[in-house]
N, C-alpha and C positions, 0 to 999 in steps of 0.2 A: 418586426415579425421574425426576423432571422434568429434573434436571441431567444425568443420564446420557442420557436421550432427546434432550434439546436438543443436548448436546455431540456425540452420535453423528450426529444429523441434519445438524448444521452441518459436521461433519467430512466427511460424504458430499458435501455441497455444495462444500466447499473442495477436496476431492480430485478433483472433476471439473475444476476450473480447473487444479489441479496437473498432472493427467494430460495435459490439452491443452497446457499450457505446456511440459511436458517433451518431448512429441512435437515441438513446434515447435523447441525447443532442439536436439534430436537432429539434425533435418534442416538447420536453419539453421547450426548449428555445423560441419556437414560441408560445406555448399555455399557459405557466405559467408566472406569474408576477414575478418581482424582489422579492417581499415579500414572495411569495411561495417558491422560492429558499432559502430565508433566513430561512424559517421554516425547510426545509430539513437540512440546515446548523446547526441549533440549536440542532436537534436530533443527527446529526453526530458528533458534538462536544462532546456530552456525550459518544457516542459509541467509538470514537477514543481516548478519555482520558482513557477509560477502556482498550482499545487495548494496551495501554502503558505497562500494566502488563501481556499481553498475551504471549509475546515472552520469554519463559523460557530457550530457547536454546536446548530443548529436541529434537525437530524435526531436527534441524541442526546437532545434535549429530548422529541421525539415518543416515544421509547422509555421514558425515565425518568419521564414524567408519569403520575400515577395515572389520569387520563382525558383524552381529547383531543376537543374539540368540532370541529364542521365549520368554524367560523370560524378556529380555531387551525390546522387543516389548510390552509385557504386562505392564511392569513398565511405559514405555512411554505413553501408552494408559491410564493407571490409573491416571498419573499426568495430562494429557490433559483433561480427563473427569472431574476430581476434580476441576481443574481450570475453565473449562467451566461452571460447575454447580455454583461455587461461583460467577462468573461474572454475570451469569443469575440472581441469587438472588439479587445481588447489583442493577442491572437494574430494577428489580421488585420493590425494595424499593424506588429507585429514582422516578420511574413512579407513585408510590402510594402516596408518601409523599412530593414530591417536584414539584411545578408547574414550568416547564421550560419556559413557555411563557403565558402571559395573553391574547395575541392576538389570539391564536389558541386553541380552546376548546379541541380538540381531540388529540393534539400533544403527550400528555403523553401516550395515548393508543397505538399510533404507535411506541413510544419508547419501550413500553413493547413488542410489536410484534418483533421488531428488536433484543430484548434481546435473543430470541430463536436462533439467529445466533451463539451465543457463545456455546450453547448446540450442535447445528448441527456440528460446527467445531470440537468440542471435540470428537465426535464419529469417525471422518474420518481422522483427521490430521496426525497421525503417518503413516497410510497407504499411504496417498498421498505423503508424503516425502520419503517413502520407494520406491515408483514407480520412483521418481526422482533419487534416489540413483542407482537404477537398469537401469536407462535411458529407461524406457518403455514408450516412448513418444506417441505411438499409443493409449494407454489407457488414457494418460493424455489429449490427443486431444478430446477423447470422453467426458471426464469430462467437459472440457471447452466449447465444441460445444453445448452440450445440455443445460447447465446452462446459457450460454450467449444468445442463441436463446430464451430461456424461459423468461429471464429478459426483453429483447427488446420487445418481443411479448406482454407480460402481461402489461408492462408499457405503451406502445403505445395504446393498447386496452383500458386500464383504462382512459388514457388521452382523448381519443375520446368519452368516455362515461361519461365525466363530472367531473372526479376526478381531483384534482390539485396536491399539494405536496404529497398527499397520494399515488398517482400512483407510484412515484419514490420509496417511502419507501417500498411499497408492492412488487415492482419489485426486490429490494435488497433481501427481505425476500425469495422470491421464487428462486432466483438465488442460494442462500446459501443452501436452502432445497434440490434442485435438484442436485447441485454439490456434496454435501456430501452424499446424498442417492446413487448416482451412484458410488461414491468412496467406500462406504460400501459394495456394491455388488461386487466390484472388489477386495476386500481385501483378498479373498482366505480363510483365517482362521479368526475366531472371537476372538479377544483378550479378556482376562479375567482380573479381578482385581488382582493385585499382587504388593507387596511392598518388597523391600530388601534394607536396608540402605546402604550397600556397593556399590551396583550398582547406587543407587540414588546419592551417593557422587561422583561417577565417572562422571555421567551426569551433575551434577551441577558444578563440577570443570571445565568442558568444557563450560557450558552454562551460568555461572554466569555473565560474562562480557557482553554476548549477552542480558541477561535480563536487565541489567542496561543501555546498549546501546539502547534497545528498548524503555525503559521508556523515555529517553532523546529525542529520535527521534520522537516518537508519540506525546509526550506532546508539544514539540516545533513546530512540523509540524501543529498542530491544535491550538496552542496558539494564532495565528493571528486571527482565526475565533472567539475564545472566547473573545478576546479583542475588535474586531470590533463590536461584539454584545453588549459589555459593554459600549463602548465609542461612537459608531456611531449608525446607525439605522438598522433595520431588512432588509430594502431595500438595504442598502450598503453591508450588509453581503451577500444578494442574488446575487448581481453583482459579488462580489469577488468569491463566491462559483462557479458560472457559469463559470467564466474565468479560475479558478483553475481546474475545472473538464475537460474543453476542453484541456488544456495543459497536464494534467495528462493522459487523454485518448490517445492523439496523439503523445506525446513525452516520458513522463516518463515511462509509462507501457510497450510499445513495446521495447524500448531500454534497459530497465532493464532486459529483457529476456536474453540478452547476459550474464549478471552476473548469472542469474539463471541456464543457461546452463553450465556455466563454473564450478560451484560448484561441482557437482557430477563427472565431468570429471577430475578436478584437484585432487580430492581425490584418483582417480585411477591412475593418471599420474603425480605424484608429482615431477618428474625429468624434466618435460617439462616446457618451459617458454613461456607463451602465452601473454607476455606484449605487443607484436606487435598488438594484437587484440584491446587492450585498445587505442593505438595510432590511429589506423584506425577508431575506433568507435568515438573517440574524434573529428576527422576531419569531419566525417559524421554528427555528432550531431551539430557541429558548422555551417555547410552548411545548414542543415535542419532548424536550429533555425533562420538563416537569412531569409530563404524563408518563414517561418511561420510569421515572423515579417512583411514581406511585403504583404503576400497574405491573412492571416487570417482576418485582419480587413475588407478587401475588400469582402471576402466571407461572413463574418458575416453580413455586411451591405446589401449585396445582398439578403441574406436569411431572416434576421430579420428586415431590415430597420434600423432606428435610435434607436431602443429599447435599445440596449446594448452598445451604443456609449460611455457611461461613463466609461466602463471598458477596452477600447482598449489599453490604456497605461499600465494598469495592466497586460493585456494579453501579451504584448511584454516583460515585465520584467519577468513574470513567465515562459514564454517560454524559455528564456535564463537560468533562475534559475533551472528549471527542467532538462534542457539539461546538465548543469554542475553537478547536483546531480546524474544523470544517469551514468556519467563517473566514479563515485566513486565505482568501482566494489569491493565489500568487500569479494568476494569469495576466494581470496588469503588468507586473514586473517583467514577465517573460515576453509578452507581446511588445512592450515598449523598450525592451532591451535594457532594463534596469535590474539585471540579474544580481548585482552586488547587494541590492536591498534584500533580496531573498536570503542571501548568505548571512547578512547582519541579523536578521530575524532568527535564523536557525542557530547562529552563534550564541545569542543571548539565551535562547531556550536550552541549548546544550550546557551553558554555564550554570544554570539553575540545577539541572540534573547532576552535574559533576560535583557541585558543592553540597547538595542536600540529600542525594538519593541513598548513599551508603548509611549514614546515621539514621535516616528515616526507616529503612528496612530493618536495621539492627534492633531499633527500639519499638517500632510500630508494626513490623511484619509486612504482609501484603497490603494492609491498609495504608502504611506509610508510602509504599510505592505509588499507590493510586493518588494519594494526597499531593505528592511531589509532581506527578504528571499533571494534575489539575493546576497547581501553582505555576509550573513552567509554561503550560499552554496559555494561561491567563496573562502572564507577563509578556509573552511573545505576541499575544493579540494586541496589547496596548501599544507595543512597538510597531506592529503592523498598521494599526489605525493612524499612528503618528506619521509613518512614511507614506501611507496612502494619501493623507491630507496634504503632506508636503509636496508629493509628486503630481497628484491629480485633483487636488481639492478645488483649485480655482476654475479650471475649464475642462478637466477630464483628460489633459494631455501632460 
């Protein structure tokens, strides 16, 4: 029952974010131009490239460990805060000394604003993952409810008051601010700065492969945006970003909740085999992907007219690509401390991107980017199934 309860609770949490994101997409898709979405994409490329060094594996360690001492909490918080401060300073330098777009005068100022998200996350991150470890889903629901409602309300309000791409960026800012402020209030105790080399070594021995996996995943996941901006137009990037955001909100994020729910449960029940959940989820995702491929272009044309027609083929490909990627539940590897397997999967996925993405974008445009994303995710899924069968196929251990 714990897996069902945990999965359902986390699904509720994720669907709050999904609903708010979808509301934002409906209004912004109608009110913003393709170029405006391209501007958002340029800022998010910078942010997501920096996100690649964000996952140090410390937070995952807090969930996977059998028990956590106050000193370990303090060390985790110290690491997270130091990392957040460094990333914030890097964003400040980029915003100050590098013009990310000549078409948008204020874009660097909004990049600077988003840089504060790294600081906000650094205050709350260990606490949030500790709540996941303890499966305190009611508190997590409060986190997501308040921040998701705030993002949707602020973004839509600013859109109706004449802002364009700025509205989406400011919405992201306030979502992070409220999410982490609420999390800090729920933390119970306030962590303090503390370093101990022995404990640091234990954390990084677990989190090292997660760190390298994170670099590969975030860089390759946003490499398409970067190359579209380089070889195509800002308008093309805007179309791609819009289609990517729709698929992410309606497919990737909700179903990734199953993996997020599995992680803390598997750490407490390592003798249980939940592989049947993966099989059922794969079937559900396949059916949903087919339905989305049929219905979403119709729905978009009804709501937006012909405005986004250029991206319908991209939408269909990304729909399948994200469904495939959502099936790759890495909670098994994290819970059973097989983090190197996660790195191998991301390494193979990254290799496909690095080999094929540039020629695909040059000759096929944004369609080529979506096609390579589908190819890379499909190949990495086959590797994932192989490693899952090798590690857990016999008895679930």
